N, C-alpha and C positions, 0 to 999 in steps of 0.2 A: 104669783106678789110672795116675796119672802119671807123666810120665819126668820130670821136670824135674829140674836139676843147677845151685847155686849159681855163678853166673858172677863175679858182685863185687857190691860195696855202694857204693851210688851216695853220694857225701858233697858235699853243697853247699860251695860256699867264695866267698869274694869275690874273690880272684885266688889263681891257681893257683902261681905260682912261690913265694910265703911257705910254702903248703901243701905244697909237696914240699919244702923244706927242711927242714920240720918231721918229715912222714915218713921221709926219709932219716935224719933224724937217731935217729929212731926203727927204723931197719935197713931200713927199705923200699927196693927197686929200682925206677928207671922201667923203664917196660914201651914203650918207642918217645917220641917226639914228642908235647910238646900239638899235640892238632888242632883245628884250627877249625871248630868246625860251627855251616853258616851256616843251617840249618835250625831249631834250635833257639836261637838266636845266644848260642852260648858256649863256652867254651875247653875244652875237653874231655884230662886225663891219666890214663891207667893204670899205678899203681904196685903192684907183689907183693913180699909177706913171708912164709913159711912154709906157701907154697900159696896161701894169701890175696890176692884183688886187690881193690884198692880203684878208683874210679872218681873222680877229682875232677873235678867241674862249677863253671864258672865263669860265670856271663852275663857277657857284655859290652855288653849295651844293654837298655836297661827293657823293650825291648820281648819280652825273652825269655821263654820259656816257664815258666821256672825263677827271673826275677828277683822276683817277689810272694812267692817262698817263702822266699827269701836274705831279703828285707826283715823278713819274718815270724819268721823261724825263727835268721835266723846261720848261723854256719858250723855245718853239721849232718849225719851221715849221712838219708838221707832215701826210700831205695829198696834194696831186694834184685833183683837183676838172675838169672833162672835162664835156662841150655840148654834146648832142648827137642828130644826125636828125633821126636816127632810132634806140629809146632807146632797144626794143624787141630782134634785130638781135645782137648791140653792147653788146649788155647781154650775150645773149648765146655766142658770138666768148670769151668775154674776160672767159666768165666760161670754153668754151673748151681751153682756154691758160691758164689754172690754178689759176683765180680769183675766188676767195671762198667769196661770201656774208657773210657778219657779222652783219648783222642786214634785215629788208626787207624795202620794200619802204616804206616813211615815209615824209606828209610833211615838209616842212622847212620854218618857219618864216621868215628868213631873205632873201628868194629867192622867194618873195610872196606867199608862199604858193606852189610852185613847188615839187614834189617829189623827193626824193632822196635816192639812195642807197651808201653803204659804201661795197667795196670788199677790199680782201689783197692776197698778193702773198705772196707766201714764198722767192722769189729771191726778190722781189721790196720793201714790205711795202702795205700801205696803198692809196687807191684811192676813190673817190666819181663821181657817175654818175648820172646825174640831166635828170632826164624824161622831155619833154615836154611838155608845155602843149597842 
């Protein structure tokens, strides 16, 4: 059985500052500074409201892994991120359920360097899985 807990919803945006202002107007509070992720070539910021956490992701380079998604979909949510207590077991179960990794485990500077992997499913789309320290 999977031990997944929702950590955040990833929201792709053109620029973080205007998106932060809109979310603040909706009652969200910033959970730290905007982090420049040199691996994904994106600026990332977390905001929270009523126990829900949103991650804003704004590519700053056309070579960012999410730049093409932004061009295609514009500003939009595009993944749900899950925490797990048993990464290896949950990762294997997700693979057996048809989730395919789209990258390898890499550090996420906005998550204090915890490693993450993105996976996709033909019937669902993209998820992110955090490997605990």
